[in-house]
C-alpha positions in Angstrom: 7.6 8.4 26.0 8.8 5.6 23.7 12.2 6.0 22.1 13.7 3.9 19.3 16.8 1.9 20.5 20.2 3.2 19.6 23.6 1.7 20.4 24.2 4.3 23.2 21.3 2.7 25.1 22.8 -0.8 25.0 23.5 -1.3 28.7 20.2 0.1 29.7 18.4 -2.1 27.2 20.2 -5.2 28.3 19.4 -4.4 31.9 15.7 -4.1 31.2 15.7 -7.1 28.9 17.3 -9.2 31.7 14.0 -8.9 33.7 12.4 -11.3 31.1 12.6 -14.9 32.3 14.3 -16.3 29.2 16.8 -13.4 28.9 18.7 -13.6 32.2 22.0 -15.1 31.0 24.6 -12.8 29.5 25.2 -14.9 26.4 21.4 -15.0 25.7 21.1 -11.2 26.2 24.0 -10.6 23.9 22.4 -12.8 21.2 19.1 -11.0 21.5 20.7 -7.6 21.3 22.6 -8.7 18.2 19.2 -9.6 16.5 17.8 -6.2 17.2 21.0 -4.4 16.1 21.5 -6.4 12.9 18.0 -7.2 11.6 15.9 -4.2 10.4 12.7 -6.1 10.9 13.4 -6.4 14.6 12.9 -3.1 16.4 13.6 -2.3 20.0 12.0 0.6 21.9 12.7 2.1 25.4 10.2 3.9 27.6 11.4 7.0 29.4 9.7 8.3 32.5 11.2 11.5 33.8 15.0 11.2 33.4 15.0 7.4 33.5 14.4 4.6 31.0 12.1 2.2 32.9 10.6 0.0 30.1 11.5 -1.9 27.0 9.4 -3.3 24.1 10.8 -5.4 21.3 8.9 -6.2 18.1 9.4 -8.1 14.9 7.7 -6.2 12.1 6.1 -7.9 9.1 4.2 -6.4 6.2 0.8 -6.9 7.7 1.5 -7.7 11.3 4.1 -7.3 14.1 5.0 -9.6 16.9 5.8 -8.3 20.4 8.7 -10.6 21.5 9.9 -8.6 24.5 8.1 -6.5 27.0 9.7 -5.5 30.3 9.3 -2.9 33.0 11.7 -2.1 35.8 10.3 -3.8 38.9 10.2 -0.6 40.9 7.8 0.9 38.2 5.5 -2.1 37.8 1.9 -1.5 38.5 2.2 2.1 37.1 0.6 1.3 33.8 3.8 1.6 31.8 3.4 -1.7 30.1 -0.1 -0.7 28.9 1.2 2.7 27.7 4.0 1.0 25.7 1.6 -1.3 24.0 -0.8 1.5 23.3 2.0 3.6 21.7 3.4 0.8 19.6 -0.1 0.2 18.2 -0.1 3.8 17.1 3.4 3.4 15.5 2.5 0.2 13.7 -0.8 1.7 12.5 -2.8 -0.8 10.5 -0.7 -3.9 11.2 -2.1 -6.7 13.3 -0.5 -7.1 16.8 0.7 -10.7 17.6 2.2 -12.1 20.7 4.7 -14.9 21.7 4.1 -17.4 24.4 6.0 -15.1 26.7 4.1 -11.9 26.0 0.6 -13.3 25.3 -0.7 -13.3 28.9 0.1 -9.6 29.4 -1.0 -8.5 25.9 -4.4 -10.1 26.4 -5.0 -7.6 29.2 -4.3 -4.6 26.9 -6.9 -2.9 24.7 -6.3 -3.8 21.0 -6.8 -1.0 18.5 -6.4 -3.0 15.3 -7.1 -6.8 15.1 -4.7 -9.1 16.8 -4.5 -11.5 19.7 
């Protein structure tokens, strides 16, 4: 299940975000978290499986589109379809907006079914 980020999830979110290649350094992680906490157009979501948060999805929302900047799954849960489930759910949340990718997320997103335009 996808949950919207809140400050009490900060350490969990930073841990999941650190699995992304460009987010490994603490200073970079803190800068990224600051963007999600301060900019209302940048939204962060966590995926909960059972009692644990095992995935993270970060989007920048525009009027007609949204860009998936961050997509991360705990390595021990990779291959379980969690990434695809997160992308499917965010498409439901974003409704008629077009899904876009960054260089970092494009390869994975091209493997996911697209519900409304995009990629």
